[in-house]
N, C-alpha and C positions, 0 to 999 in steps of 0.2 A: 897708622899704628902708633900707640903711645910709646915714648922712650922707655927703655928698660924692660919692655915685654918681649919675651922670646917668641919669634914667629912660629906658627904651627907648621908641622911638616905637610907636604902635599897630600899624603894619604889621609891625614886627619881632616884636612879641609874637605876632601872628597866625601868623607863619611858624614861630616856635618851637613853638607849640601844634600846628600841622599836622605838624611833624617828629616830635614826640613821639607823635602819633596814628598816624602811619605806622609808627613803630617798634613800637608796641603791636600794630597790625594784622599786621605782618610776623611778630612774635613769636607771635601767636595762630595765624596761618596755618601757621608752621613747626611749632608744637605739634600742630595738626590733622593736618599731613602725617605727623608722626612717629607719632601715634596710629593713623592709617590704615595706615601701613606696618607697624606692629607687629600691628595687627588682621589685615591681609592675610597677613602671614607666619604668624601663629598659625592663621588659617583654612586656609592652604595646608598647614601642617604637621600640624594635627590633623584636618582635614576633607577637603580636596581630595586629599591623598595617598591617601585611602582609596577613591577612585573613579577609574574610567577611563571617559571619555565619547566618543561619536562621533555625528555627524549623518548618517553614511553607513550607514544601516540601512534595510532594506526588508522588507515583508511577503512571505512565500512560503507555498506550500502544496503538499502531495503530491496534485496534481490527478488525478482519475480519468477517463481516457478511456473513453467509451462505445463499445464495439466489438461489433457483431453477431457471433454465433457460427454463424449460418446465412445463406445467401444467399436473396434473393427480392425481390419487389416490395413497396414500402411502402404499407400501407393507411391508416395514421394516425400522426401525430406530435402528440400532445396537449400538448406543452410548447414554450415559446419561450425565447429568450435572456433572461437576468436573472430567470427564474422560480425561486422557491425550491421545492425538492422534498425529500421525505423518502425514506429508503432503502426500496426496494421499489416506488416509484411508477412507473407505466407511462410510458416515454419514447418507445417506438417499437413499432409493430405491423406485422409482416411477413405477407404473404398466406400462410395456413397450408394451402392446399389440397394442395400437393405433399407436405408433411409428413404431412398426414392420410392420404393414399393410401399412403405408405410405412409409416405406422403400421399401417394395416389389413392390408397385405401381410405385415408382420412378425408381426402377431397370428395370421394364418392359418398362416404357416409354423411358428410356435411350437406351435399346436394340432396340426398334422400331426406334428411331431417327438414330442410327448408320446404320441400314438396309436401311432406307429411303435415307439417304445421300449417301450411297454406290450406290444406283440406280441412283442418280444424276450423279455420275462419269461414270457409265456404259452408261447412256443416252448421255453423251457428246461424247463418243466413237461412239455410234450408229449414232448420228446426224452428226458427222464428216464423217462417211462412206456415209451417204445419200447425204451430200453436195458434196463429191468427185464424186459420181456416177452421180449426176445431172449435174455437170460441164462436165464430160466426155460425157454424152448424148447430151448436148448442143453443144459441139465442133464437135461431129460427124454430127449432123444435119446441123451445120453451114457450114461444108465442102460439104454437099450434096445438099444444097439449090440452089447453082449456076448451078448444072447440072439438076435441076428440079426434082430430086429424092425425095425431101422433100419440102412440101409446106411451105409458110411463116407462116401459122397458126401453123403448127407443130413446127417451130422454135420459134415462140413466146411462145407457151406452154412450150417448153423446157427451154426458158429463165425464164419464171415465176416459173418453178420448181426449178431452181437454186436459185432464190430470196427467195422462201419459205424455201428451205433447209438451206440457209444462216441464215435466221431469226430464224429458229428452233435451229440451232447450237449456235447462239448468246444467245438465251434464256437459253439453257442448260449450256453454259459456265458462264452465270451470276450467276447461283446457286452455282458454284464451284470456281469462280475466286479467286485466291490467297490463297486458303485453301486446306487442306487435309480432309479426312473423320473425323479425330479426332479433327481438329481445325475449322471445320465448325460451324457457329453460332448456328444452330439447335442442334447439338450434344453437344456443350458447354453449352447451356441452359439446356438441359436434364441432363448433368453431374452435373451442379450446383444444380439442384433440387434433384438429388440423394445424393450429398454430404450433402445438408441441411437435408434430411431425415435421413441419417446415423448419422449426428451430433445430431439431436434431439433424436435419439435412444440412443446414447452415454450419453446424458445428463439426461437420466432417472436414472442414478447412480450418486449421488452427492457425491463428495469427498472433503476432507479437503484441503483448499488452502495453509495452513501453518502448521508447528508444533505448538501445543499449548494445551490449556485446553478448553473443551466444556463448554459453559455457555449459559444461556437464551434459553434453548431448548423449543420450542413452538409448537411442532408437535408430532402427535401420529399416530399409524398404523390405516389405514382406512380413515384418514383425506384427504380432497382434497386440494392440494396446488396449488397456482397460481404462474405463472412465474413472477419473479421480486419482490416477497414478502419474506423478510427474515424469516427463520424458526429457526435459532440458531446463536450463535456467537462463534468464535474461538479466544481465548485470547493467543497471542504469548508470553508466559512468558519468553522465552529466549531473547526476543527483547524489553523488557520494557525499559522505560526511566524515568527520574525524572523531574518534573516541580517544581523548587524551587522559591518561591515568595519572592523576596528581596525588601526591601524598596528602594525608588528611591535614597536616599542619600548614599546607599551602592554600587551603580552601576557605579560610576565614573571610576573605574579601572578594571571592569569586561569585558572580551572579549573572543571570541571563542578560544578554545584550552587550556585554563587554567585547571590545575588539580584540582579535587574535591575529598574530602573524605566525606563519609556519614556513618551514623549509623541509624539503624531502630529500632522502638519500638518492632518489631516482634522478632528480634534476640538479642537486647540489645547492650550495648557498647562493648561487647567482640567480635563482628563481624563487621569489617570495610569494606565498599565497596569503590571502587575507580572508578572514572569516569573523563570525560572531558566536559567542557562547549561546547555545540553545537552552541548556539546562544541565543539572547534575543528576547522576543516577540515584535511584532510591536506596542504594546501599553500596558497600564496598564489594570488591571482587570476591573476597573470602565469603561474604554473606550469601552470594549466589552460587558458590561452588557446589559441584555434585556431592562432595563430602565436606560439609561445612566444618569450620574449626570448632573443637571442643575445648572451651576455656574454663570449664568448671573442675579441672583437675588440679592436683597439687603442684604439678611441674609447669604451671602456666608462665609464659614469658611474653612481655609486652612487645608487640611488633607493629611498626608504623604501617597502617593500611593505606591502600590506594583506592581512589574513587573515580570512576569514569566521568569525564566532562564531555558532553556532546557539543561539537562545533560544526556550524553550517559554513560551507565554503562559497566563495564568489563564483557563480556559474560561468561568467565571462572568462575568468582565469582558468577554470577547468577546461573550457573549450580550447584555449591556447596550449595548455599543458595538462592533458588528461592524466588522472591518477587511477591506479588499479587497486582493487580491493585487497587489503592485507599489507600494503606498503607502509613503511614506517616513516614518521615525520618528527621534527622538533617543533614544539608549540610554545608560544610565549603569549600570555594573557596580560593585557593592560588593565591593571586594577586601580589605576589612579582615581577613577570615578566610582570607587567601591561604596561610597556612602549614599 
């Protein structure tokens, strides 16, 4: 300390030290803020700009309604809601008695048609023989009429027999022209009726059209089911997709084929799903609403619209972590290859 200067009291020294400490802390805090701002700007510029994200995403699937193709009383329903089934598994059994009777009737009609058409071909051979005999008889009489051994009346009758035999032969051939027994229209019609009856009998057992989970079962044993009315649904959980609803100002660089990462509320952030953009919907959700928006009024307000983006998921990941229809997810599309 210089001579002649009055030393500061202890309290003043303490205050000076605190002031300097505060200045250092403020300087350090300002530097940290600056670094954070630079880091945030760099992250936004180099990373965040390469992705578009939304939490408005939901699992969907092309669900398969199970619809009987024949009517009848239900004998068995061997599946329950939530049950996992494989393609071809029996879902419903309809009483087959009526179909069995129709099948037997069609089988008998088919056998009769085959026999009937077989007689057509036999008849052609018989009429051909009759025609040949009539021609031979006519030629014999034509040779004898000059000698007076055969009258003109007999010759005329022989000529008429030839014409009658020819007409009978033409009629027999018309029933078999260009066909065989098995390709004759009558046999084909009977065979089609038999195939239909057999198909109806086969349809009394309703099978799963795809692998999936049984849902919305609406049928019980003893119930009468009508052809064409769904009785349950199969949800193909291995073929689910995601519809992610992005804001319209996020879609400028989104196109099919881009990679997507997703997390679900069901499994949490520890499980990541991977997928690809399939395509964008043909319009916004408002455009396809039951009551579409009316924007031609004087009180119109601009509202940012959302457009569904369809995403295909990795089947292998779905096998390990199945997703259920309607579950929500967070989706992030990599748009770095948008050009």
